[in-house]
MITOR-847373 format. One record per atom (N, C-alpha, C): residue number from 1; residue in one letter; atom name; x, y, z. Coordinates in Angstrom, 2 decimals. Layout:
# MITOR-847373
+------+------+------+---------+---------+---------+
! resi ! resn ! name !      xx !      yy !      zz !
+------+------+------+---------+---------+---------+
!  NUM !    A !   CA !       X !       Y !       Z !
...
+------+------+------+---------+---------+---------+
This chain:
# MITOR-847373
+------+------+------+---------+---------+---------+
! resi ! resn ! name !      xx !      yy !      zz !
+------+------+------+---------+---------+---------+
!    1 !    M !    N !    0.82 !   -1.14 !    0.01 !
!    1 !    M !   CA !   -0.04 !   -0.06 !   -0.03 !
!    1 !    M !    C !    0.85 !    1.26 !    0.04 !
!    2 !    I !    N !    0.55 !    2.13 !   -0.91 !
!    2 !    I !   CA !    1.33 !    3.49 !   -0.94 !
!    2 !    I !    C !    0.60 !    4.54 !   -0.37 !
!    3 !    R !    N !    1.36 !    5.17 !    0.57 !
!    3 !    R !   CA !    0.73 !    6.38 !    1.30 !
!    3 !    R !    C !    1.22 !    7.66 !    0.63 !
!    4 !    K !    N !    0.38 !    8.56 !    0.53 !
!    4 !    K !   CA !    0.70 !    9.85 !   -0.01 !
!    4 !    K !    C !    0.59 !   10.85 !    1.19 !
!    5 !    V !    N !    1.75 !   11.50 !    1.42 !
!    5 !    V !   CA !    1.78 !   12.52 !    2.48 !
!    5 !    V !    C !    1.46 !   13.79 !    1.99 !
!    6 !    T !    N !    0.45 !   14.44 !    2.44 !
!    6 !    T !   CA !    0.04 !   15.85 !    2.04 !
!    6 !    T !    C !    0.09 !   16.57 !    3.27 !
!    7 !    S !    N !    0.39 !   17.99 !    3.08 !
!    7 !    S !   CA !    0.37 !   18.98 !    4.14 !
!    7 !    S !    C !   -0.64 !   19.96 !    3.86 !
!    8 !    D !    N !   -1.28 !   20.33 !    4.83 !
!    8 !    D !   CA !   -2.29 !   21.50 !    4.74 !
!    8 !    D !    C !   -1.65 !   22.84 !    4.46 !
!    9 !    A !    N !   -0.53 !   22.96 !    5.15 !
!    9 !    A !   CA !    0.24 !   24.37 !    5.03 !
!    9 !    A !    C !    1.27 !   24.16 !    3.89 !
!   10 !    A !    N !    0.99 !   24.92 !    2.88 !
!   10 !    A !   CA !    1.90 !   24.96 !    1.77 !
!   10 !    A !    C !    2.88 !   26.21 !    2.00 !
!   11 !    I !    N !    4.10 !   26.10 !    1.21 !
!   11 !    I !   CA !    4.99 !   27.12 !    1.41 !
!   11 !    I !    C !    4.47 !   28.35 !    0.59 !
!   12 !    A !    N !    4.29 !   29.43 !    1.27 !
!   12 !    A !   CA !    3.69 !   30.63 !    0.52 !
!   12 !    A !    C !    4.64 !   31.37 !   -0.31 !
!   13 !    G !    N !    5.90 !   31.43 !    0.13 !
!   13 !    G !   CA !    6.98 !   32.12 !   -0.61 !
!   13 !    G !    C !    8.35 !   31.90 !   -0.18 !
!   14 !    V !    N !    9.37 !   32.33 !   -0.94 !
!   14 !    V !   CA !   10.78 !   32.17 !   -0.57 !
!   14 !    V !    C !   11.16 !   33.48 !    0.10 !
!   15 !    N !    N !   11.96 !   33.37 !    1.14 !
!   15 !    N !   CA !   12.48 !   34.45 !    1.80 !
!   15 !    N !    C !   13.74 !   34.99 !    1.17 !
!   16 !    I !    N !   13.65 !   36.15 !    0.42 !
!   16 !    I !   CA !   14.79 !   36.66 !   -0.28 !
!   16 !    I !    C !   15.59 !   37.68 !    0.34 !
!   17 !    V !    N !   15.12 !   38.11 !    1.62 !
!   17 !    V !   CA !   15.81 !   39.18 !    2.36 !
!   17 !    V !    C !   17.29 !   38.89 !    2.44 !
!   18 !    P !    N !   17.77 !   37.62 !    2.88 !
!   18 !    P !   CA !   19.10 !   37.27 !    3.03 !
!   18 !    P !    C !   19.88 !   37.40 !    1.63 !
!   19 !    V !    N !   19.19 !   37.13 !    0.55 !
!   19 !    V !   CA !   19.95 !   37.22 !   -0.67 !
!   19 !    V !    C !   20.15 !   38.85 !   -1.02 !
!   20 !    I !    N !   19.20 !   39.57 !   -0.75 !
!   20 !    I !   CA !   19.37 !   41.04 !   -0.92 !
!   20 !    I !    C !   20.52 !   41.61 !   -0.08 !
!   21 !    D !    N !   20.50 !   41.11 !    1.21 !
!   21 !    D !   CA !   21.61 !   41.63 !    2.09 !
!   21 !    D !    C !   22.97 !   41.27 !    1.52 !
!   22 !    L !    N !   23.10 !   40.02 !    1.07 !
!   22 !    L !   CA !   24.41 !   39.60 !    0.42 !
!   22 !    L !    C !   24.72 !   40.37 !   -0.68 !
!   23 !    C !    N !   23.77 !   40.71 !   -1.61 !
!   23 !    C !   CA !   24.09 !   41.55 !   -2.82 !
!   23 !    C !    C !   24.56 !   42.92 !   -2.39 !
!   24 !    L !    N !   23.88 !   43.57 !   -1.49 !
!   24 !    L !   CA !   24.37 !   44.81 !   -0.98 !
!   24 !    L !    C !   25.73 !   44.90 !   -0.50 !
!   25 !    V !    N !   25.99 !   43.85 !    0.42 !
!   25 !    V !   CA !   27.37 !   43.78 !    0.98 !
!   25 !    V !    C !   28.45 !   43.62 !   -0.18 !
!   26 !    L !    N !   28.11 !   42.82 !   -1.15 !
!   26 !    L !   CA !   29.01 !   42.62 !   -2.27 !
!   26 !    L !    C !   29.28 !   43.89 !   -3.04 !
!   27 !    L !    N !   28.09 !   44.60 !   -3.14 !
!   27 !    L !   CA !   28.08 !   45.94 !   -4.06 !
!   27 !    L !    C !   29.03 !   46.98 !   -3.16 !
!   28 !    V !    N !   28.82 !   47.04 !   -1.96 !
!   28 !    V !   CA !   29.64 !   47.96 !   -1.15 !
!   28 !    V !    C !   31.21 !   47.55 !   -1.25 !
!   29 !    I !    N !   31.52 !   46.42 !   -1.16 !
!   29 !    I !   CA !   32.91 !   45.77 !   -1.26 !
!   29 !    I !    C !   33.45 !   46.16 !   -2.68 !
!   30 !    L !    N !   32.59 !   46.03 !   -3.79 !
!   30 !    L !   CA !   33.07 !   46.38 !   -4.99 !
!   30 !    L !    C !   33.32 !   47.84 !   -5.16 !
!   31 !    L !    N !   32.48 !   48.72 !   -4.63 !
!   31 !    L !   CA !   32.69 !   50.12 !   -4.73 !
!   31 !    L !    C !   33.88 !   50.58 !   -3.91 !
!   32 !    V !    N !   34.29 !   49.91 !   -2.82 !
!   32 !    V !   CA !   35.36 !   50.21 !   -2.04 !
!   32 !    V !    C !   36.62 !   49.85 !   -2.76 !
!   33 !    V !    N !   36.75 !   48.68 !   -3.34 !
!   33 !    V !   CA !   37.88 !   48.10 !   -3.84 !
!   33 !    V !    C !   38.18 !   48.56 !   -5.30 !
!   34 !    S !    N !   37.21 !   49.03 !   -6.17 !
!   34 !    S !   CA !   37.36 !   49.49 !   -7.44 !
!   34 !    S !    C !   38.40 !   50.56 !   -7.63 !
!   35 !    P !    N !   38.31 !   51.52 !   -6.90 !
!   35 !    P !   CA !   39.21 !   52.66 !   -7.11 !
!   35 !    P !    C !   40.75 !   52.21 !   -6.88 !
!   36 !    L !    N !   40.87 !   51.24 !   -6.02 !
!   36 !    L !   CA !   42.36 !   50.79 !   -5.78 !
!   36 !    L !    C !   42.85 !   50.01 !   -6.94 !
!   37 !    L !    N !   42.04 !   49.34 !   -7.82 !
!   37 !    L !   CA !   42.45 !   48.70 !   -8.93 !
!   37 !    L !    C !   43.02 !   49.57 !  -10.04 !
!   38 !    E !    N !   42.55 !   50.85 !  -10.10 !
!   38 !    E !   CA !   42.90 !   51.74 !  -11.26 !
!   38 !    E !    C !   44.21 !   52.44 !  -10.95 !
!   39 !    K !    N !   44.83 !   52.36 !   -9.83 !
!   39 !    K !   CA !   46.04 !   53.15 !   -9.49 !
!   39 !    K !    C !   47.16 !   52.35 !  -10.29 !
!   40 !    P !    N !   48.07 !   53.19 !  -10.99 !
!   40 !    P !   CA !   49.19 !   52.63 !  -11.63 !
!   40 !    P !    C !   50.18 !   52.13 !  -10.57 !
!   41 !    P !    N !   50.89 !   51.10 !  -10.74 !
!   41 !    P !   CA !   52.01 !   50.73 !   -9.77 !
!   41 !    P !    C !   53.12 !   51.69 !   -9.57 !
!   42 !    V !    N !   53.35 !   52.61 !  -10.58 !
!   42 !    V !   CA !   54.43 !   53.42 !  -10.41 !
!   42 !    V !    C !   53.98 !   54.91 !  -10.68 !
!   43 !    E !    N !   54.22 !   55.78 !   -9.77 !
!   43 !    E !   CA !   53.78 !   57.15 !   -9.83 !
!   43 !    E !    C !   54.82 !   57.86 !  -10.78 !
!   44 !    V !    N !   54.27 !   58.58 !  -11.72 !
!   44 !    V !   CA !   55.13 !   59.42 !  -12.67 !
!   44 !    V !    C !   54.49 !   60.78 !  -12.76 !
!   45 !    K !    N !   55.41 !   61.78 !  -13.11 !
!   45 !    K !   CA !   54.94 !   63.08 !  -13.39 !
!   45 !    K !    C !   55.25 !   63.25 !  -14.92 !
!   46 !    L !    N !   54.18 !   63.48 !  -15.81 !
!   46 !    L !   CA !   54.30 !   63.64 !  -17.12 !
!   46 !    L !    C !   54.94 !   65.03 !  -17.43 !
!   47 !    P !    N !   55.68 !   65.15 !  -18.44 !
!   47 !    P !   CA !   56.20 !   66.41 !  -18.88 !
!   47 !    P !    C !   55.12 !   67.29 !  -19.61 !
!   48 !    E !    N !   55.42 !   68.67 !  -19.42 !
!   48 !    E !   CA !   54.35 !   69.49 !  -19.97 !
!   48 !    E !    C !   55.05 !   69.80 !  -21.46 !
!   49 !    A !    N !   54.05 !   70.13 !  -22.29 !
!   49 !    A !   CA !   54.44 !   70.49 !  -23.68 !
!   49 !    A !    C !   53.78 !   71.75 !  -24.16 !
!   50 !    Q !    N !   54.29 !   72.45 !  -25.01 !
!   50 !    Q !   CA !   53.74 !   73.59 !  -25.65 !
!   50 !    Q !    C !   53.48 !   73.17 !  -27.15 !
!   51 !    T !    N !   52.35 !   73.74 !  -27.55 !
!   51 !    T !   CA !   52.03 !   73.48 !  -28.89 !
!   51 !    T !    C !   52.65 !   74.54 !  -29.82 !
!   52 !    K !    N !   52.94 !   74.05 !  -31.04 !
!   52 !    K !   CA !   53.50 !   74.95 !  -32.02 !
!   52 !    K !    C !   52.43 !   75.93 !  -32.53 !
!   53 !    T !    N !   52.65 !   77.17 !  -32.59 !
!   53 !    T !   CA !   51.66 !   78.06 !  -32.93 !
!   53 !    T !    C !   51.58 !   78.20 !  -34.55 !
!   54 !    E !    N !   52.69 !   77.77 !  -35.22 !
!   54 !    E !   CA !   52.60 !   77.93 !  -36.68 !
!   54 !    E !    C !   51.94 !   76.67 !  -37.23 !
!   55 !    K !    N !   50.71 !   76.93 !  -37.81 !
!   55 !    K !   CA !   49.92 !   75.81 !  -38.25 !
!   55 !    K !    C !   49.77 !   75.70 !  -39.80 !
!   56 !    E !    N !   50.14 !   76.82 !  -40.46 !
!   56 !    E !   CA !   50.05 !   76.82 !  -41.94 !
!   56 !    E !    C !   50.98 !   75.81 !  -42.59 !
!   57 !    N !    N !   51.99 !   75.42 !  -42.12 !
!   57 !    N !   CA !   53.02 !   74.63 !  -42.74 !
!   57 !    N !    C !   52.83 !   73.14 !  -42.29 !
!   58 !    N !    N !   51.85 !   72.84 !  -41.41 !
!   58 !    N !   CA !   51.58 !   71.48 !  -41.00 !
!   58 !    N !    C !   50.74 !   70.62 !  -42.01 !
!   59 !    I !    N !   50.87 !   69.40 !  -42.01 !
!   59 !    I !   CA !   49.98 !   68.51 !  -42.79 !
!   59 !    I !    C !   49.26 !   67.70 !  -41.79 !
!   60 !    A !    N !   47.79 !   67.92 !  -41.91 !
!   60 !    A !   CA !   46.99 !   67.10 !  -40.93 !
!   60 !    A !    C !   46.43 !   65.86 !  -41.53 !
!   61 !    V !    N !   46.60 !   64.73 !  -40.92 !
!   61 !    V !   CA !   46.03 !   63.50 !  -41.44 !
!   61 !    V !    C !   45.02 !   63.11 !  -40.47 !
!   62 !    T !    N !   43.76 !   63.09 !  -40.77 !
!   62 !    T !   CA !   42.64 !   62.84 !  -39.94 !
!   62 !    T !    C !   42.10 !   61.35 !  -40.04 !
!   63 !    V !    N !   41.97 !   60.72 !  -39.00 !
!   63 !    V !   CA !   41.43 !   59.30 !  -39.07 !
!   63 !    V !    C !   40.15 !   59.18 !  -38.29 !
!   64 !    A !    N !   39.11 !   58.81 !  -39.04 !
!   64 !    A !   CA !   37.86 !   58.52 !  -38.43 !
!   64 !    A !    C !   37.78 !   57.17 !  -37.73 !
!   65 !    P !    N !   36.77 !   56.88 !  -36.92 !
!   65 !    P !   CA !   36.70 !   55.55 !  -36.28 !
!   65 !    P !    C !   36.38 !   54.31 !  -37.29 !
!   66 !    D !    N !   35.68 !   54.87 !  -38.44 !
!   66 !    D !   CA !   35.31 !   53.86 !  -39.50 !
!   66 !    D !    C !   36.47 !   53.65 !  -40.48 !
!   67 !    G !    N !   37.61 !   54.27 !  -40.22 !
!   67 !    G !   CA !   38.71 !   54.10 !  -41.18 !
!   67 !    G !    C !   38.97 !   55.04 !  -42.26 !
!   68 !    R !    N !   37.99 !   56.07 !  -42.38 !
!   68 !    R !   CA !   38.25 !   57.04 !  -43.50 !
!   68 !    R !    C !   39.34 !   57.88 !  -43.15 !
!   69 !    L !    N !   40.12 !   58.34 !  -44.11 !
!   69 !    L !   CA !   41.33 !   59.27 !  -43.98 !
!   69 !    L !    C !   41.02 !   60.45 !  -44.69 !
!   70 !    A !    N !   41.59 !   61.69 !  -44.06 !
!   70 !    A !   CA !   41.55 !   62.82 !  -44.74 !
!   70 !    A !    C !   42.94 !   63.55 !  -44.59 !
!   71 !    V !    N !   43.40 !   64.12 !  -45.61 !
!   71 !    V !   CA !   44.59 !   64.89 !  -45.54 !
!   71 !    V !    C !   44.31 !   66.36 !  -45.82 !
!   72 !    N !    N !   44.50 !   67.11 !  -44.63 !
!   72 !    N !   CA !   44.14 !   68.43 !  -44.62 !
!   72 !    N !    C !   42.60 !   68.52 !  -44.64 !
!   73 !    T !    N !   42.03 !   68.97 !  -45.76 !
!   73 !    T !   CA !   40.66 !   69.02 !  -45.89 !
!   73 !    T !    C !   40.04 !   68.12 !  -47.04 !
!   74 !    D !    N !   40.79 !   67.13 !  -47.58 !
!   74 !    D !   CA !   40.39 !   66.30 !  -48.59 !
!   74 !    D !    C !   40.41 !   64.95 !  -48.16 !
!   75 !    L !    N !   39.35 !   64.22 !  -48.50 !
!   75 !    L !   CA !   39.18 !   62.71 !  -48.32 !
!   75 !    L !    C !   40.26 !   62.06 !  -49.19 !
!   76 !    V !    N !   40.89 !   61.02 !  -48.62 !
!   76 !    V !   CA !   41.94 !   60.33 !  -49.43 !
!   76 !    V !    C !   41.78 !   58.78 !  -49.12 !
!   77 !    P !    N !   41.67 !   58.01 !  -50.10 !
!   77 !    P !   CA !   41.73 !   56.48 !  -49.97 !
!   77 !    P !    C !   43.10 !   56.15 !  -49.36 !
!   78 !    K !    N !   42.98 !   55.01 !  -48.61 !
!   78 !    K !   CA !   44.28 !   54.53 !  -47.91 !
!   78 !    K !    C !   45.43 !   54.19 !  -48.98 !
!   79 !    E !    N !   44.85 !   53.73 !  -50.12 !
!   79 !    E !   CA !   45.86 !   53.42 !  -51.08 !
!   79 !    E !    C !   46.62 !   54.55 !  -51.77 !
!   80 !    R !    N !   46.04 !   55.87 !  -51.78 !
!   80 !    R !   CA !   46.58 !   56.93 !  -52.39 !
!   80 !    R !    C !   47.36 !   57.77 !  -51.28 !
!   81 !    L !    N !   47.29 !   57.50 !  -50.09 !
!   81 !    L !   CA !   47.84 !   58.24 !  -49.09 !
!   81 !    L !    C !   49.31 !   58.42 !  -49.16 !
!   82 !    P !    N !   50.25 !   57.47 !  -49.54 !
!   82 !    P !   CA !   51.54 !   57.66 !  -49.51 !
!   82 !    P !    C !   51.89 !   58.65 !  -50.75 !
!   83 !    R !    N !   51.30 !   58.62 !  -51.87 !
!   83 !    R !   CA !   51.55 !   59.50 !  -52.92 !
!   83 !    R !    C !   51.16 !   60.99 !  -52.54 !
!   84 !    V !    N !   49.95 !   61.09 !  -51.81 !
!   84 !    V !   CA !   49.51 !   62.40 !  -51.50 !
!   84 !    V !    C !   50.55 !   63.07 !  -50.46 !
!   85 !    I !    N !   51.06 !   62.27 !  -49.60 !
!   85 !    I !   CA !   51.95 !   62.78 !  -48.45 !
!   85 !    I !    C !   53.29 !   63.03 !  -49.17 !
!   86 !    K !    N !   53.76 !   62.24 !  -50.07 !
!   86 !    K !   CA !   54.90 !   62.49 !  -50.71 !
!   86 !    K !    C !   54.92 !   63.87 !  -51.56 !
!   87 !    A !    N !   53.83 !   64.06 !  -52.17 !
!   87 !    A !   CA !   53.65 !   65.27 !  -52.91 !
!   87 !    A !    C !   53.69 !   66.54 !  -52.15 !
!   88 !    L !    N !   52.90 !   66.47 !  -50.90 !
!   88 !    L !   CA !   52.88 !   67.59 !  -50.06 !
!   88 !    L !    C !   54.09 !   67.83 !  -49.37 !
!   89 !    L !    N !   54.90 !   66.88 !  -49.02 !
!   89 !    L !   CA !   56.12 !   67.07 !  -48.41 !
!   89 !    L !    C !   57.22 !   67.64 !  -49.33 !
!   90 !    S !    N !   57.11 !   67.22 !  -50.55 !
!   90 !    S !   CA !   57.94 !   67.84 !  -51.64 !
!   90 !    S !    C !   57.60 !   69.22 !  -51.90 !
!   91 !    E !    N !   56.39 !   69.70 !  -51.75 !
!   91 !    E !   CA !   56.04 !   71.03 !  -51.92 !
!   91 !    E !    C !   56.50 !   71.91 !  -50.71 !
!   92 !    Q !    N !   56.15 !   71.35 !  -49.57 !
!   92 !    Q !   CA !   56.37 !   72.16 !  -48.30 !
!   92 !    Q !    C !   57.63 !   72.03 !  -47.67 !
!   93 !    G !    N !   58.41 !   71.00 !  -48.02 !
!   93 !    G !   CA !   59.75 !   70.70 !  -47.37 !
!   93 !    G !    C !   59.71 !   69.52 !  -46.48 !
!   94 !    E !    N !   60.77 !   68.77 !  -46.43 !
!   94 !    E !   CA !   60.77 !   67.54 !  -45.59 !
!   94 !    E !    C !   60.63 !   67.83 !  -44.06 !
!   95 !    D !    N !   60.91 !   69.01 !  -43.61 !
!   95 !    D !   CA !   60.85 !   69.28 !  -42.19 !
!   95 !    D !    C !   59.45 !   69.64 !  -41.77 !
!   96 !    T !    N !   58.52 !   69.53 !  -42.67 !
!   96 !    T !   CA !   56.99 !   69.81 !  -42.32 !
!   96 !    T !    C !   56.58 !   68.76 !  -41.29 !
!   97 !    V !    N !   55.86 !   69.18 !  -40.42 !
!   97 !    V !   CA !   55.19 !   68.41 !  -39.37 !
!   97 !    V !    C !   54.00 !   67.78 !  -39.81 !
!   98 !    V !    N !   53.88 !   66.40 !  -39.74 !
!   98 !    V !   CA !   52.70 !   65.69 !  -40.03 !
!   98 !    V !    C !   51.83 !   65.49 !  -38.80 !
!   99 !    V !    N !   50.71 !   65.97 !  -38.67 !
!   99 !    V !   CA !   49.98 !   65.84 !  -37.39 !
!   99 !    V !    C !   48.86 !   64.86 !  -37.69 !
!  100 !    I !    N !   48.88 !   63.73 !  -36.87 !
!  100 !    I !   CA !   47.87 !   62.67 !  -36.93 !
!  100 !    I !    C !   46.77 !   63.09 !  -36.01 !
!  101 !    R !    N !   45.57 !   63.32 !  -36.50 !
!  101 !    R !   CA !   44.35 !   63.66 !  -35.80 !
!  101 !    R !    C !   43.44 !   62.44 !  -35.73 !
!  102 !    A !    N !   43.69 !   61.59 !  -34.76 !
!  102 !    A !   CA !   42.88 !   60.31 !  -34.68 !
!  102 !    A !    C !   41.79 !   60.46 !  -33.62 !
!  103 !    D !    N !   40.58 !   59.93 !  -33.98 !
!  103 !    D !   CA !   39.49 !   59.75 !  -33.10 !
!  103 !    D !    C !   39.91 !   58.83 !  -31.87 !
!  104 !    K !    N !   39.43 !   59.11 !  -30.74 !
!  104 !    K !   CA !   39.84 !   58.26 !  -29.64 !
!  104 !    K !    C !   39.41 !   56.76 !  -29.64 !
!  105 !    D !    N !   38.46 !   56.51 !  -30.57 !
!  105 !    D !   CA !   37.87 !   55.15 !  -30.80 !
!  105 !    D !    C !   38.72 !   54.32 !  -31.83 !
!  106 !    V !    N !   39.62 !   54.96 !  -32.49 !
!  106 !    V !   CA !   40.46 !   54.33 !  -33.63 !
!  106 !    V !    C !   41.34 !   53.23 !  -32.97 !
!  107 !    Q !    N !   41.34 !   52.06 !  -33.66 !
!  107 !    Q !   CA !   42.10 !   50.92 !  -33.08 !
!  107 !    Q !    C !   43.63 !   51.19 !  -33.20 !
!  108 !    Y !    N !   44.25 !   50.72 !  -32.20 !
!  108 !    Y !   CA !   45.78 !   50.96 !  -32.05 !
!  108 !    Y !    C !   46.53 !   50.33 !  -33.29 !
!  109 !    G !    N !   46.07 !   49.27 !  -33.78 !
!  109 !    G !   CA !   46.79 !   48.73 !  -34.97 !
!  109 !    G !    C !   46.58 !   49.68 !  -36.21 !
!  110 !    D !    N !   45.42 !   50.21 !  -36.34 !
!  110 !    D !   CA !   45.22 !   51.18 !  -37.58 !
!  110 !    D !    C !   46.29 !   52.25 !  -37.36 !
!  111 !    L !    N !   46.51 !   52.95 !  -36.20 !
!  111 !    L !   CA !   47.38 !   54.04 !  -35.98 !
!  111 !    L !    C !   48.98 !   53.45 !  -36.30 !
!  112 !    T !    N !   49.25 !   52.30 !  -35.93 !
!  112 !    T !   CA !   50.59 !   51.83 !  -36.25 !
!  112 !    T !    C !   50.81 !   51.65 !  -37.74 !
!  113 !    D !    N !   49.76 !   51.25 !  -38.40 !
!  113 !    D !   CA !   49.81 !   51.07 !  -39.90 !
!  113 !    D !    C !   49.99 !   52.48 !  -40.45 !
!  114 !    L !    N !   49.24 !   53.45 !  -39.97 !
!  114 !    L !   CA !   49.27 !   54.86 !  -40.43 !
!  114 !    L !    C !   50.74 !   55.42 !  -40.25 !
!  115 !    L !    N !   51.29 !   55.20 !  -39.20 !
!  115 !    L !   CA !   52.61 !   55.66 !  -38.78 !
!  115 !    L !    C !   53.64 !   55.02 !  -39.70 !
!  116 !    K !    N !   53.54 !   53.81 !  -40.14 !
!  116 !    K !   CA !   54.34 !   53.07 !  -41.06 !
!  116 !    K !    C !   54.24 !   53.66 !  -42.42 !
!  117 !    I !    N !   52.96 !   53.97 !  -42.89 !
!  117 !    I !   CA !   52.77 !   54.57 !  -44.15 !
!  117 !    I !    C !   53.42 !   56.01 !  -44.19 !
!  118 !    L !    N !   53.22 !   56.76 !  -43.14 !
!  118 !    L !   CA !   53.87 !   58.03 !  -43.15 !
!  118 !    L !    C !   55.34 !   58.05 !  -43.19 !
!  119 !    K !    N !   55.93 !   57.16 !  -42.41 !
!  119 !    K !   CA !   57.41 !   57.01 !  -42.40 !
!  119 !    K !    C !   57.91 !   56.61 !  -43.73 !
!  120 !    E !    N !   57.28 !   55.61 !  -44.48 !
!  120 !    E !   CA !   57.69 !   55.24 !  -45.71 !
!  120 !    E !    C !   57.50 !   56.37 !  -46.79 !
!  121 !    A !    N !   56.43 !   57.27 !  -46.62 !
!  121 !    A !   CA !   56.28 !   58.34 !  -47.51 !
!  121 !    A !    C !   57.24 !   59.43 !  -47.27 !
!  122 !    G !    N !   58.11 !   59.36 !  -46.27 !
!  122 !    G !   CA !   59.17 !   60.31 !  -46.07 !
!  122 !    G !    C !   58.90 !   61.35 !  -45.02 !
!  123 !    A !    N !   57.86 !   61.21 !  -44.25 !
!  123 !    A !   CA !   57.64 !   62.17 !  -43.17 !
!  123 !    A !    C !   58.62 !   61.80 !  -41.99 !
!  124 !    R !    N !   59.36 !   62.87 !  -41.63 !
!  124 !    R !   CA !   60.36 !   62.78 !  -40.52 !
!  124 !    R !    C !   59.90 !   63.26 !  -39.20 !
!  125 !    R !    N !   58.97 !   64.25 !  -39.31 !
!  125 !    R !   CA !   58.50 !   64.91 !  -38.10 !
!  125 !    R !    C !   56.92 !   64.55 !  -37.98 !
!  126 !    I !    N !   56.61 !   63.60 !  -37.10 !
!  126 !    I !   CA !   55.25 !   63.21 !  -36.95 !
!  126 !    I !    C !   54.73 !   63.51 !  -35.43 !
!  127 !    S !    N !   53.63 !   64.06 !  -35.39 !
!  127 !    S !   CA !   53.14 !   64.35 !  -33.99 !
!  127 !    S !    C !   51.64 !   63.85 !  -33.81 !
!  128 !    L !    N !   51.17 !   63.67 !  -32.71 !
!  128 !    L !   CA !   49.73 !   63.28 !  -32.41 !
!  128 !    L !    C !   48.89 !   64.55 !  -32.06 !
!  129 !    G !    N !   47.88 !   64.87 !  -32.72 !
!  129 !    G !   CA !   47.00 !   65.98 !  -32.28 !
!  129 !    G !    C !   46.11 !   65.58 !  -31.03 !
!  130 !    T !    N !   46.01 !   66.50 !  -30.08 !
!  130 !    T !   CA !   45.13 !   66.28 !  -28.98 !
!  130 !    T !    C !   44.37 !   67.52 !  -28.66 !
!  131 !    D !    N !   43.34 !   67.33 !  -27.90 !
!  131 !    D !   CA !   42.64 !   68.53 !  -27.51 !
!  131 !    D !    C !   43.23 !   69.16 !  -26.21 !
!  132 !    K !    N !   43.09 !   70.45 !  -26.07 !
!  132 !    K !   CA !   43.53 !   70.99 !  -24.71 !
!  132 !    K !    C !   42.62 !   70.54 !  -23.68 !
!  133 !    T !    N !   43.26 !   70.16 !  -22.53 !
!  133 !    T !   CA !   42.39 !   69.73 !  -21.38 !
!  133 !    T !    C !   41.97 !   70.99 !  -20.63 !
!  134 !    K !    N !   40.72 !   71.08 !  -20.18 !
!  134 !    K !   CA !   40.22 !   72.16 !  -19.27 !
!  134 !    K !    C !   40.80 !   72.05 !  -17.92 !
!  135 !    T !    N !   41.29 !   73.10 !  -17.39 !
!  135 !    T !   CA !   41.72 !   73.09 !  -16.07 !
!  135 !    T !    C !   40.88 !   73.90 !  -15.10 !
+------+------+------+---------+---------+---------+
């Protein structure tokens, strides 16, 4: 004979208060520890730099996040970039500064490829364009 055990009192719900307490404690621990993870292991003081005020002799190479390139104010395909840079350097002189204006979301590998192309085109003075920080 099989007996079936039934209970008149059913479980009405699960007590989730301890789970919420545990989640809040973990959140507080995360908020306290996370700033400590971002500190560099070595403290350094970066040098200050002045920008060159003479801008009419510079060549600006602009890189968009989607890979489009522009030289000064003209869109240029990547295949034509070395020829355009060589032509501009021969016109303005080899001491002309080539300023790379890259979006902050451009991949690091794309910038290294661009640096290689510029060096092969004859650019000797290459700099990275930045925005002035507000103090």
